N, C-alpha and C positions, 0 to 999 in steps of 0.2 A: 921323332916326329912332333911327339906332343909338345916339347920344349918350344921347337920354332912357332908354333900356333900360339903359344904363350908370350914369345918376344912379339910377334907380329899383330897379335891383340893389343898387348902393352904398348906397341908404338903408335897405333891408330888412335886408341882411346886417349893417350897422350896429347898427339896432335889435335884431334877432337875437342877434348877439355881445353885445349890453348885457344882453338878458334870461340869456342862458346864463351870463355871469359875474356875474349879479346885481347887475350894475351899473346897470341901469334906463336909460330912452332918453337920448340926450344931444343932444336936439332935431332938427331936420330937416337942419341943415346938418352939425351933428356926426357924427350917423348916415352922411350921405352921405361926409364925409372918412374917418370910420373904415371904411366899407365897402371904399370905392376902396383906401386903403391896404391894407387886409386883402385886398383882391382881388391887388394886386401880391405880397404875401406869401405868400398861398395858392396863387397860382400859381407862384412861385419854390419853396416847398417841394413841392408836388405833382410838378413835373419834377426837382427833385432828389432825391427820393424814388421816382421812377418810379411814381408813382399815377394812374392814369386813373380818372375820375368819370364820364368821358362828356360829350358834348357839350350844347348848347343850353341854355336858360334854366335850367334845375334843377341841372345841372352847374356852370354860371356861380355860381348862388346858393350852392352848397355849397361851392366853393372858396373864395367871399371870406368867406362867414360864418366858414369854420376860419380862415382867415388873420386875419380881426378878431378872433376869440377870442385867438389867438396874440399879437396886437398888444396887446389890451387885459389879458391876463396880464401880458407884459412891462411893461407901463406901470404895474401894479399893484405887480409886484416891485420897480421903480425908485423907485417911491413907497413902498415898504415897508407898503402897506394890503391886499396879499392875500397 
């Protein structure tokens, strides 16, 4: 069941990050990948910067979305489109 939550949080985080960066959706699989990679980036950034957003589903979604936004901005900078 934990794995399903992980996938669902990843999909929602990727979708939200696409909306925030005005990139739109990336399809279900793309949103999941962006959200999961974003969760790793967001978790690392939160630990590095000593930021605590709390636990639970909302905290996980917030960290994953923040990391996914960072990921999409970096990808956009590398592509030269943002």
